[in-house]
N, C-alpha and C positions, 0 to 999 in steps of 0.2 A: 505493500500499499504506499502510496506517495503522501508525504507528510511535509508541508512546508508553511513557514511563518511568512507573512508579508504585509506590507503597507504599501498603498498606492497615493502619492501626493499630486494634485492637479493645480498648476499655476497658470493663471491667466493675466496677460499684460495689457494695459490700456492701448488703444488703438493708435496712438500717435507714433508708435515704432513700427517700421516695416522690416520684417526679417529676411535674411537670405534664404535661399531654396533650401539649403540643409543645415539646420541649426545645432544638432545633436553635439557635434564637436565643439562649436562655440560655447555652448552652455556648459558643458563638462569643464572646459578650460578656466571659465570665470568662476564656477562653482568651486573648482579646486582651489584657486586664490583666496576666495572668501572663506572657505572651510578651514584652510590652514591658519588664516588670520583670526578665526573664531576660536579655535581649540588650542593653538600652539602655546605652551607654558615654558618653553625652553628659551631662555635668554638669548642663545646663539642663533635661534631660528634656524637651527640646522638638523636635519633628521639623523645623519651619520652620526652614530655613537650615543644617540638621544636616550636619556634615561626613562622615557616614557613611551618607547616605541610599542610595547606589548599592549597598551591600553589607549592608543592614539587612533582615532577614527579616521583623521587625515592620511596617516601612514597606511592603514588598512586599505583606503579607497585609492590611493595615488602613488605610493611609493615602494610598497612591498613588492619585491621580485617573486617571479615565478608563483603568483597567487591569483585566484579568481575572486573578483570583488562582489560583494553582497550588495550591489545596488545597480541600477541601470537607468539611464535617461532616455525618454521617449518623446520625440517631437516630430510631428507630421512633415512631410515633404511640401514645399510650396505655399506655405501659408501666408494670407494676407495680414493676419494678426497673430502675435506670438503666443501659442499656448504649448505647454509641455508638461510631461509627467516624471515624476522621480519614484521609481520602485526601490523599496528597502527590504532586504531579506534576512531571516534569521536573526542573528545578534544585533545586526545593524539597526533592526526595528527599536532597540533601546536607546538609540540615540537620536530620536525624532526631533527633541528641542534644538539639538545642534544643528541638525539639518536645515530646520526652518529658518533659524537664525542666519545661517549661511546663505540661503537662497535670497533673503531679502537684502543681505548685503551685497551678494553677488550683482544682483541686478540694480540696486538704487544706489550703491556705494562706488564698487569696483567699476561697473559698466561692461557693456558688450560691444564686440566687434572692434575694428581697427580704431576708432575714433572714441572707444570706451563711453559710449552713449549710455545714459542711465534711465531707463524706462520705468515708469510707476507701476507697481503691481495693482492689479485690479482685485483679484482674489486668489485665495489658496483654500482648496478643498480637500478634505480626505474622507473618501467613500460617501460623497455627497454632502458630508457636513463641513460648513464653512468655518475655518479657523483663522483666516484673516481677511479683513473686510476692506482693505485698501488703507485703513488708518491705524489699527492696531490689532495684535494677535487676540484671540479669543480662547477660552478655556480648552484644554485638551482632554479634561476629565472623562468625555464621553467617547473618546477614540480608543477603539479596541484593535489589536492586531488580528488579522485574517489568518485562519489556518485552512490551508487547502487540504481537503480530504475527499475522497471518492464518494460523490453523493448519489450513485446509482444511475445518474444520467448517462445514457449511452446511444449512440447512433452508429450504424454499421456504414453509413454513407455521410461523407461530410466534405466541405469546401474550405480550403485555407485561402484567405485572402491577404497576400503579403503587401504591407503598407510601406515598408522600409526593405532595402534590398537583403536579400538572403545570399550568405556567403558559407558555402559548406566545402571543406577541402577533403579531396581524395588523394592518396599518394602525393601528399605536399603540393597539389595543384588545385586550384579553384574549380569546382566542378559545375558544369552547365547541364548534366544529365542527373537530375534529382531523383532519388529512389526513396521510397517510404522508410525502410528500415534505417537509412542514413539520417533522415529527420528525427526518427524516435530515438535513435542511439546518441544523436547530438543533445536532445532534450534531457536524457538520462544522464549523460556526463555532466551537463550544465547543473543539474541538480545536485550531484555529488559534489561538484565544486563549489556551490553555493553553501552547502552544510558542512564543507571541509571534511569530507569523508574520503577514504582511499578509493582510488579507481577500482571499478568492478564492472563485470560484464552485465549486460541486460539481462540475461538469466532467462529467456523465453523466445520463442519464435514469433515475430511480427506477422500478423495475417493481414491481408488487404493489398490493394494495388492502386496505382495512380491510373486513371482511365482519361483524364483530361488534364492538358498542361499548357497554360498560355502564358508561362513566365517568359519575360524578356529582359535582356540585360540592360542595366541602367548604371551609368559611369558617375561615381561620386570619387572626391578626394578631399582631404583634408591637409592643411600645413601644420607640422609639428614644431613648435618652437624649441622642444627639447632636442630633436633630432636634426633641426634645420633642414628639413626637406619635406616634400609632399608625400602622403601615405594614400594608397588605393583603397576605397572603401566601396566601389562598384559591386554590384551583385544583381541577383533576379528579383523581379518584381512583377506582380499579377496574380493569377488564381491557378491552384491546382485542385482537382476533385478526385476523391478516394472512395472506392467501394470495397465491400467485403472486411471492413475493420473489425478487429477484435476489440473486446471491451477494455482489456488493459492497454493498448494501444491508443484507444480513445481518451483514456485519462491522461496519458503523456501529452497528447495533442492538447487536451485541455489546459493543463498547466503550462504548456509551452506559450500560451497566450500571455502568461505572466511573466515567464523567465526569458522569452526569446529563444531562438534557434540559430545555430551556426557561429560564425566568428564575429567578433566586435559588437556583441550585444550591449556592452556599457554605453555605446553611442545609440543604442536604439535599433541597431540593425537586426534583422530577422523577426521583427514584429509582425505580426499577423491576427487576423480576426478568424475565428473558427465558426463556421455556419453548419449546424445539424441538418441532416437529410438532404445532402446536396443533390440527389436525384430530382428533387423538385425544382431546382434551377438551372438544370441543363437541358 
């Protein structure tokens, strides 16, 4: 049984700011700067040799090597008004106040884009509950951590609508021929990484097949200030329809809506909506 703790934070910006086509990388960068200034208590402001590494949320999110992070930022492509979501998983859900403080600082103090524009936040919501109204933070007393568990919902036919590029590698190469078992296995590995559990095999045979595939390649890139170079983030976007799906694989696809699938999920890549009973839509 899949068991995952998570929180989704939805942020909406006032319409005076016009965002670029892809904002996931930009938001992550400014969020990192703000988070470090929010939580760092080291006088040197240097992570190397810091006495607080084991308890630092900034180090966990941005500096720890060979580690998969317990958060992701999802921002739709081609928005006219900036909206984005931050997902927190497992232990990171305990750091909600720090995350909220860093989000506000990132947007309204640090600023976004090359010109460090400081747009005003219109609202912040968690599971439909408003916790910031544009002027002040409201009580978090009613906010509860979600726990994903199988609720017995099941469809043998589904459609996956990829909203941001899907990047799955096979034999160290970006794959354009997506297979169902590769998607399920990627989600399985992502959950293990989030929960910081040792790698393990899927443990069962995936049933089902992709009978319709309208995925097309979309080229994206981001500039890395750390590496002083552009990084490719292109991948597949569009729909795939699946038939003959077993219940366990359906459960994986359902939690995949929350954690994403493939590479660079921290930027929002591999985000999709799952529509049950896809045969009604074909």
